[in-house]
C-alpha positions as CSV (number, residue, x, y, z in Angstrom):
1,D,0.0,0.0,0.0
2,S,2.9,2.4,0.0
3,V,6.1,3.3,-1.8
4,A,9.0,4.2,0.5
5,H,12.7,4.2,1.1
6,E,14.4,3.0,4.3
7,L,17.7,4.9,4.8
8,A,20.3,3.6,7.4
9,I,22.9,6.3,8.0
10,D,25.6,6.7,10.7
11,V,25.4,10.2,12.2
12,V,27.4,12.1,14.7
13,A,26.0,14.6,17.2
14,G,26.2,18.2,15.9
15,E,26.8,17.1,12.3
16,Q,24.3,18.4,9.7
17,L,22.7,15.8,7.4
18,T,20.8,16.6,4.2
19,I,18.7,14.0,2.4
20,E,17.7,14.8,-1.2
21,K,14.8,12.9,-2.6
22,I,13.3,13.5,-6.1
23,V,10.1,11.9,-7.1
24,A,8.5,11.6,-10.5
25,L,4.8,10.8,-10.8
26,Y,3.0,9.7,-14.0
27,T,-0.3,8.0,-14.7
28,S,-1.9,6.5,-17.8
29,R,-3.9,9.7,-18.2
30,D,-0.8,11.9,-18.8
31,R,-0.2,13.2,-22.3
32,A,2.8,12.3,-24.5
33,V,3.8,9.1,-22.6
34,S,3.5,5.5,-23.7
35,E,4.0,3.7,-20.3
36,P,3.9,5.5,-17.0
37,S,6.7,3.7,-15.2
38,E,9.1,4.2,-18.1
39,A,8.2,7.9,-18.3
40,A,8.9,8.2,-14.5
41,V,12.3,6.5,-14.7
42,R,13.3,8.7,-17.8
43,E,12.2,11.8,-16.0
44,L,14.2,11.0,-12.9
45,G,17.3,10.5,-15.1
46,Q,16.9,14.0,-16.6
47,A,15.5,15.9,-13.6
48,G,18.8,17.4,-12.3
49,S,19.6,18.3,-8.8
50,F,17.3,19.7,-6.1
51,E,18.9,23.1,-6.6
52,E,18.2,23.0,-10.3
53,L,14.6,21.9,-9.8
54,L,14.1,24.7,-7.2
55,E,15.5,27.3,-9.5
56,R,13.0,26.3,-12.3
57,H,10.2,26.2,-9.7
58,V,11.0,29.7,-8.5
59,L,11.2,31.0,-12.0
60,A,7.8,29.5,-12.9
61,W,6.2,31.3,-9.9
62,T,8.0,34.5,-10.7
63,H,6.4,34.5,-14.2
64,L,2.9,33.7,-12.7
65,W,3.2,36.4,-10.1
66,R,3.9,39.1,-12.7
67,Y,0.3,38.6,-13.9
68,F,-1.5,37.8,-10.6
69,R,0.2,39.9,-7.9
70,V,-2.0,42.7,-6.6
71,D,-1.3,45.6,-4.2
72,L,-3.6,47.3,-1.8
73,T,-3.0,51.0,-2.1
74,D,-4.8,51.9,1.2
75,G,-2.4,50.0,3.4
76,D,-2.9,52.2,6.4
77,V,-6.6,51.1,6.6
78,L,-6.1,47.4,6.0
79,G,-2.6,46.8,7.1
80,D,0.0,44.3,5.9
81,E,-1.9,41.3,7.1
82,A,-4.7,42.0,4.5
83,L,-2.2,42.1,1.6
84,H,-0.5,38.9,2.8
85,T,-3.9,37.2,3.0
86,V,-4.9,38.3,-0.5
87,H,-1.6,36.9,-1.8
88,L,-2.3,33.6,0.1
89,H,-5.6,33.2,-1.6
90,L,-4.1,33.9,-5.0
91,F,-1.5,31.3,-4.2
92,H,-4.2,28.8,-3.3
93,L,-6.1,29.6,-6.5
94,L,-3.0,29.1,-8.7
95,Q,-2.4,25.8,-7.1
96,I,-5.9,24.6,-8.0
97,V,-6.1,26.1,-11.5
98,S,-2.6,26.5,-12.9
99,P,-0.8,26.1,-16.3
100,N,-0.1,22.6,-15.2
101,S,-3.9,21.8,-15.2
102,I,-4.7,23.1,-18.7
103,D,-4.5,19.6,-20.3
104,L,-6.2,17.9,-17.4
105,D,-9.9,17.2,-17.1
106,A,-10.3,19.2,-13.9
107,G,-12.9,21.7,-12.7
108,V,-12.9,24.2,-9.8
109,P,-13.9,22.3,-6.6
110,A,-15.6,24.4,-3.9
111,R,-12.8,23.9,-1.4
112,G,-10.0,23.7,-3.9
113,L,-7.3,21.3,-2.8
114,H,-7.2,22.5,0.8
115,G,-9.7,20.4,2.7
116,E,-12.0,17.4,2.4
117,A,-15.3,19.4,2.8
118,Y,-17.7,18.9,-0.1
119,R,-15.8,15.8,-1.1
120,G,-14.1,17.6,-4.0
121,H,-17.4,18.2,-5.8
122,V,-17.7,21.1,-8.3
123,F,-20.5,23.6,-7.5
124,W,-20.7,27.1,-9.0
125,D,-17.4,28.5,-7.7
126,E,-16.0,29.2,-11.2
127,L,-18.5,32.1,-11.3
128,F,-16.3,33.8,-8.7
129,V,-12.9,32.4,-9.7
130,L,-12.8,32.6,-13.5
131,P,-12.9,36.5,-13.7
132,V,-9.6,36.6,-11.9
133,L,-8.1,34.2,-14.4
134,T,-9.7,35.4,-17.7
135,L,-8.0,38.8,-17.8
136,R,-4.6,37.4,-16.8
137,A,-4.4,33.8,-18.1
138,P,-7.4,33.2,-20.4
139,A,-6.1,29.7,-21.3
140,L,-6.9,28.6,-17.7
141,T,-10.5,29.8,-18.0
142,R,-10.9,28.1,-21.4
143,A,-9.7,24.8,-19.8
144,S,-12.2,25.1,-17.0
145,L,-15.0,25.8,-19.4
146,R,-14.0,22.8,-21.5
147,Y,-14.4,20.7,-18.4
148,R,-18.1,21.8,-18.3
149,Y,-18.4,21.2,-22.1
150,R,-17.2,17.6,-21.7
151,R,-20.1,17.1,-19.2
152,L,-22.7,18.6,-21.5
153,P,-24.0,15.1,-22.4
154,A,-24.6,14.3,-18.7
155,A,-26.4,17.7,-18.3
156,R,-28.6,16.8,-21.2
157,R,-29.5,13.4,-19.7
158,A,-30.3,15.1,-16.4
159,A,-32.7,17.5,-18.1
160,R,-34.4,14.7,-20.0
161,D,-34.8,12.6,-16.8
162,A,-36.4,15.5,-15.0
163,G,-38.8,16.1,-17.9
164,F,-37.1,19.2,-19.4
165,A,-35.3,20.0,-22.7
166,G,-31.8,21.2,-23.2
167,A,-29.1,20.8,-20.6
168,M,-29.5,21.0,-16.8
169,Y,-26.1,21.1,-15.0
170,P,-26.0,19.5,-11.5
171,W,-25.6,21.6,-8.3
172,Q,-22.9,19.2,-7.1
173,S,-21.0,17.6,-9.9
174,G,-18.8,14.6,-9.4
175,S,-16.3,13.2,-11.9
176,D,-18.7,12.3,-14.6
177,G,-21.0,15.3,-14.4
178,T,-24.0,13.6,-12.8
179,E,-25.8,15.1,-9.8
180,D,-24.1,14.1,-6.5
181,S,-25.9,16.5,-4.1
182,Q,-26.6,14.9,-0.7
183,R,-30.2,14.1,0.0
184,L,-29.9,14.2,3.8
185,H,-28.4,16.8,6.0
186,L,-27.2,16.2,9.6
187,N,-27.7,19.1,12.0
188,P,-25.0,18.8,14.6
189,L,-26.9,21.0,17.0
190,S,-29.9,18.8,17.2
191,G,-28.5,15.5,16.0
192,R,-31.4,15.1,13.6
193,W,-31.2,14.3,9.9
194,T,-33.4,16.4,7.6
195,P,-34.2,16.2,3.9
196,D,-31.7,18.1,1.7
197,V,-33.1,19.4,-1.6
198,S,-30.2,21.5,-2.6
199,H,-30.2,19.8,-6.0
200,L,-33.0,22.2,-6.8
201,Q,-30.5,25.0,-7.2
202,R,-30.9,25.1,-10.9
203,H,-29.2,28.5,-11.0
204,I,-26.0,26.5,-11.5
205,C,-26.9,26.7,-15.2
206,H,-26.7,30.5,-15.0
207,A,-23.1,30.1,-13.7
208,V,-22.0,27.9,-16.7
209,A,-23.7,30.2,-19.3
210,Y,-22.5,33.4,-17.6
211,T,-18.8,32.3,-17.4
212,A,-18.9,31.1,-21.0
213,W,-20.3,34.3,-22.4
214,Q,-18.0,36.5,-20.2
215,Y,-15.0,34.6,-21.4
216,Y,-16.0,35.3,-25.0
217,Q,-16.7,38.9,-24.3
218,S,-13.4,39.4,-22.5
219,T,-11.2,37.6,-25.0
220,G,-13.0,37.7,-28.4
221,D,-12.2,34.0,-28.7
222,I,-14.7,33.2,-31.4
223,G,-13.1,29.8,-31.8
224,F,-14.2,28.8,-28.3
225,L,-17.7,30.1,-28.9
226,V,-18.0,28.2,-32.2
227,D,-16.6,24.9,-30.9
228,H,-17.9,24.8,-27.3
229,G,-19.5,27.9,-25.8
230,A,-22.4,28.3,-28.2
231,E,-23.6,24.8,-27.7
232,M,-23.6,25.1,-23.9
233,I,-25.4,28.4,-23.9
234,L,-28.0,27.3,-26.4
235,E,-28.8,24.1,-24.5
236,I,-29.0,25.9,-21.2
237,A,-31.4,28.4,-22.8
238,R,-33.5,25.5,-24.0
239,F,-33.6,24.2,-20.4
240,W,-34.9,27.5,-19.0
241,S,-37.5,27.7,-21.8
242,S,-38.8,24.3,-20.9
243,A,-38.6,24.9,-17.1
244,A,-40.8,27.9,-17.4
245,S,-44.6,27.7,-17.8
246,Y,-47.0,30.3,-19.0
247,D,-49.3,31.8,-16.4
248,R,-52.4,33.0,-18.3
249,G,-53.7,35.1,-15.4
250,R,-50.5,37.1,-15.2
251,D,-49.8,36.9,-18.9
252,R,-46.2,36.0,-17.9
253,F,-43.9,33.1,-17.7
254,V,-43.1,31.6,-14.3
255,I,-40.5,29.2,-12.9
256,R,-41.7,27.0,-10.0
257,G,-40.1,24.7,-7.5
258,V,-36.5,25.9,-7.4
259,M,-34.0,26.9,-4.7
260,G,-32.1,30.2,-4.9
261,P,-28.5,30.9,-3.9
262,D,-29.8,31.7,-0.4
263,E,-30.0,27.9,0.5
264,F,-31.9,28.5,3.8
265,H,-35.3,28.4,2.0
266,T,-36.0,24.9,0.8
267,G,-39.7,25.3,0.4
268,Y,-42.8,27.1,1.8
269,P,-43.8,26.6,5.4
270,G,-45.9,23.4,5.8
271,A,-45.8,22.7,2.0
272,A,-45.5,19.1,0.8
273,D,-43.5,20.1,-2.3
274,A,-39.9,21.4,-2.1
275,G,-38.7,24.5,-3.7
276,S,-40.1,28.0,-4.1
277,D,-41.7,29.8,-7.0
278,N,-40.2,32.7,-9.1
279,N,-37.0,33.2,-7.3
280,A,-35.9,36.6,-8.5
281,Y,-32.3,35.8,-9.2
282,T,-33.3,32.6,-11.1
283,N,-36.0,34.3,-13.2
284,I,-34.0,37.4,-14.1
285,M,-30.9,35.5,-15.0
286,A,-33.0,33.1,-17.0
287,A,-34.1,36.1,-19.1
288,W,-30.4,37.1,-19.3
289,V,-29.4,33.6,-20.6
290,L,-32.2,33.6,-23.2
291,Q,-31.0,37.0,-24.5
292,R,-27.4,35.8,-24.7
293,A,-28.5,32.6,-26.6
294,L,-30.1,34.9,-29.2
295,N,-26.9,36.9,-29.3
296,V,-24.9,33.7,-29.8
297,L,-26.9,32.8,-32.8
298,A,-26.4,36.2,-34.2
299,V,-22.6,36.2,-33.9
300,L,-21.9,32.7,-35.1
301,P,-20.5,32.3,-38.6
302,P,-23.5,31.4,-40.9
303,R,-22.2,27.9,-41.7
304,R,-21.6,27.0,-38.1
305,R,-25.0,28.5,-37.1
306,I,-26.7,26.2,-39.6
307,E,-24.7,23.2,-38.5
308,L,-25.4,23.7,-34.9
309,T,-29.2,24.4,-35.3
310,E,-29.4,21.3,-37.4
311,T,-27.5,19.2,-34.9
312,L,-29.5,20.4,-32.0
313,G,-32.8,20.4,-33.9
314,L,-33.3,24.0,-32.9
315,R,-36.4,25.4,-34.6
316,Q,-37.5,29.0,-35.2
317,E,-40.5,28.5,-32.9
318,E,-38.1,27.9,-30.0
319,C,-36.2,31.1,-30.7
320,S,-39.4,33.0,-31.0
321,R,-40.4,31.7,-27.6
322,W,-37.0,32.7,-26.2
323,E,-37.5,36.3,-27.5
324,E,-41.0,36.4,-26.0
325,M,-39.7,35.2,-22.6
326,T,-37.1,37.9,-22.5
327,R,-40.1,40.3,-22.3
328,R,-42.6,38.3,-20.2
329,I,-40.8,36.5,-17.3
330,F,-42.4,37.3,-14.0
331,V,-40.3,39.1,-11.3
332,P,-41.8,39.5,-7.8
333,F,-41.6,42.8,-5.8
334,H,-42.8,43.8,-2.4
335,D,-42.6,47.0,-0.3
336,G,-40.5,48.7,-3.0
337,V,-37.8,46.0,-3.2
338,I,-37.2,43.0,-5.4
339,S,-38.7,39.9,-3.6
340,Q,-36.3,37.0,-3.1
341,F,-39.1,34.8,-4.3
342,E,-42.9,34.9,-4.7
343,G,-44.4,34.8,-1.2
344,Y,-41.3,36.1,0.6
345,A,-43.3,39.0,2.0
346,D,-45.7,36.6,3.7
347,L,-42.9,35.2,5.9
348,A,-42.4,36.3,9.5
349,E,-39.6,38.7,10.6
350,L,-36.9,37.3,12.9
351,D,-35.8,38.8,16.1
352,W,-32.2,39.1,15.0
353,E,-30.9,40.7,18.2
354,H,-32.5,38.0,20.4
355,Y,-30.6,35.3,18.4
356,R,-27.3,37.2,18.4
357,R,-27.5,37.7,22.2
358,R,-28.4,34.0,22.8
359,Y,-26.1,32.3,20.3
360,G,-23.4,34.8,19.4
361,D,-22.4,33.2,16.1
362,I,-25.6,32.9,14.1
363,Q,-24.1,32.3,10.6
364,R,-25.8,28.8,10.4
365,L,-29.2,30.2,11.5
366,D,-30.9,27.3,9.8
367,R,-29.4,24.8,12.1
368,I,-30.2,27.0,15.2
369,L,-33.8,27.3,14.2
370,E,-34.2,23.6,13.4
371,S,-32.7,22.7,16.8
372,E,-35.5,24.9,18.4
373,G,-38.2,23.0,16.4
374,L,-38.5,25.9,13.9
375,S,-37.6,26.3,10.2
376,A,-35.8,29.0,8.3
377,N,-38.5,28.5,5.7
378,S,-40.9,30.5,7.9
379,F,-38.7,33.6,8.2
380,R,-37.2,36.4,6.1
381,V,-33.6,35.2,6.6
382,S,-30.9,34.3,4.2
383,K,-27.7,32.3,4.5
384,Q,-26.0,34.3,1.8
385,A,-26.6,36.8,-1.0
386,D,-29.5,35.8,-3.3
387,V,-31.2,38.8,-4.8
388,L,-27.9,40.7,-4.4
389,M,-26.2,38.3,-6.7
390,L,-27.9,40.2,-9.5
391,F,-25.9,43.4,-8.5
392,Y,-22.7,41.3,-8.3
393,L,-23.0,39.9,-11.8
394,L,-24.6,42.7,-13.6
395,S,-24.0,46.5,-13.6
396,A,-26.9,48.7,-12.5
397,D,-27.4,49.8,-16.1
398,E,-27.5,46.2,-17.4
399,L,-29.9,45.1,-14.7
400,R,-32.1,48.1,-15.3
401,A,-32.2,47.4,-19.0
402,L,-33.0,43.8,-18.4
403,L,-35.9,44.6,-16.2
404,R,-37.1,47.4,-18.5
405,R,-37.3,44.8,-21.3
406,L,-39.4,42.6,-18.9
407,G,-41.7,45.5,-18.2
408,Y,-40.4,46.6,-14.8
409,R,-38.9,49.8,-13.6
410,L,-35.8,49.7,-11.5
411,S,-35.0,53.1,-9.9
412,R,-31.9,54.1,-8.0
413,D,-34.0,54.2,-4.9
414,T,-35.2,50.6,-5.5
415,I,-31.6,49.4,-5.8
416,R,-30.6,51.2,-2.6
417,K,-33.6,49.9,-0.7
418,T,-33.2,46.3,-2.0
419,I,-29.5,46.2,-1.0
420,E,-30.3,47.6,2.5
421,Y,-33.3,45.3,2.9
422,Y,-31.4,42.0,2.4
423,L,-28.2,43.2,4.1
424,A,-30.3,43.4,7.3
425,R,-31.7,39.9,6.8
426,T,-28.6,37.8,5.9
427,S,-26.5,35.7,8.4
428,H,-23.5,35.3,6.0
429,G,-23.3,31.5,6.6
430,S,-21.0,31.2,3.5
431,T,-17.8,33.1,2.8
432,L,-19.2,33.8,-0.6
433,S,-21.7,36.1,1.0
434,A,-19.1,38.5,2.4
435,L,-17.5,38.6,-1.0
436,V,-20.7,39.6,-2.8
437,H,-21.7,42.1,-0.2
438,A,-18.3,43.8,-0.3
439,W,-18.6,44.1,-4.1
440,V,-22.2,45.3,-4.1
441,L,-21.5,48.0,-1.4
442,G,-18.3,49.1,-3.0
443,R,-19.9,52.2,-4.6
444,A,-22.6,53.1,-2.2
445,N,-21.1,52.4,1.3
446,R,-17.3,51.9,1.2
447,D,-16.9,51.6,4.9
448,K,-19.4,48.8,5.0
449,A,-17.8,47.2,2.0
450,L,-14.5,47.3,3.7
451,E,-16.0,45.6,6.8
452,H,-17.2,42.7,4.6
453,F,-14.0,42.5,2.7
454,T,-12.0,42.3,6.0
455,R,-14.3,39.6,7.3
456,L,-13.9,37.7,4.1
457,L,-10.1,37.8,4.3
458,R,-10.1,36.5,7.9
459,S,-12.6,33.8,7.4
460,D,-10.1,31.1,6.4
461,T,-7.0,32.4,8.2
462,A,-8.2,33.6,11.6
463,D,-11.1,31.2,12.3
């Protein structure tokens, strides 16, 4: 079960001993090798000394750091610790997604390579990671997107099995791209197992389409769009078209039975069916995806557009439905703010100060409530940014134009009130929440943004 050396050496007290050991690792999946053991032996014969290997290693990091190093200009406010932590996170990122992984079939796992939480599964984290890479090392983003493209057949099967068209990517993706989300959740506070319906986070499809389109917009890589990106975006648009139903009374399209990024709300209080209806983030981004799919068809070279529509069996009636949906998807509002989902305003308000005094750390408010015999489904509480994800991914102008096309008016006052409303009702049970809030508050409230940014930096190094 192991490969090891036993070294027997005579030593004298006070004498320094240095042992140099060089290892070469190959597998049958590596490129440009015929037999792994032969390749490893050959590599060892040519590797050189430790000093030579270290010199090449340092040079490789020096080259990477020229692109990825950042500086914080306001060092007096944040201090040296903040800069060191930013560099640490960049270092971790470049260990997970590096030039060495371009030819590997590897995604972006939620915890990277730095812990066993989430079992190495791939969620939506590329949504946050790839923008860092795209403007500095676009080949790394392209490799990550091709990881998703290779799992497009599995996403198609998942959509078909659930009764939808197109491609439905899984919330937790394992090696083969099938849905590996857990179906039970253990609350360590109560010791009880409860149903886990997180697979209903269909918004993972938004993450795949968004990163593919943003990569094309940032790089102009039409080759990627032609060969990979267009097919993914079109099939995801197809999924959202089939997942939506027409509500005759509203004269709008609705999307029912999903979970938003919030994750605390798994359904309505006392309801037998899981999921909520018309999650604002899900619905608005579905309209965004449908618009981008129409854009994709417009920018593809004519021959490729014909080939792809023939291969996918994409009909003009489908495209007409997409265009109509970009004008008719329902978005819920209440009290002058965007509702997290339909019926959110009917939920009870929580006594936040009571729970802070009683428990101190209330990040996992869902577990606290369940241990008291209650449910987060009954309250206006969020684990992390949900509606505010819209302001993270889209500029105010883009979001305003998107809603105007849908027939809704988004004023500056509505934006301000929406941000303040959910800021007061979020427990930040995920580090992603502090990241999104820091970004969203960057223009309007810089002191508050800095507070979230500092919390984010300390979350993995000080806790």
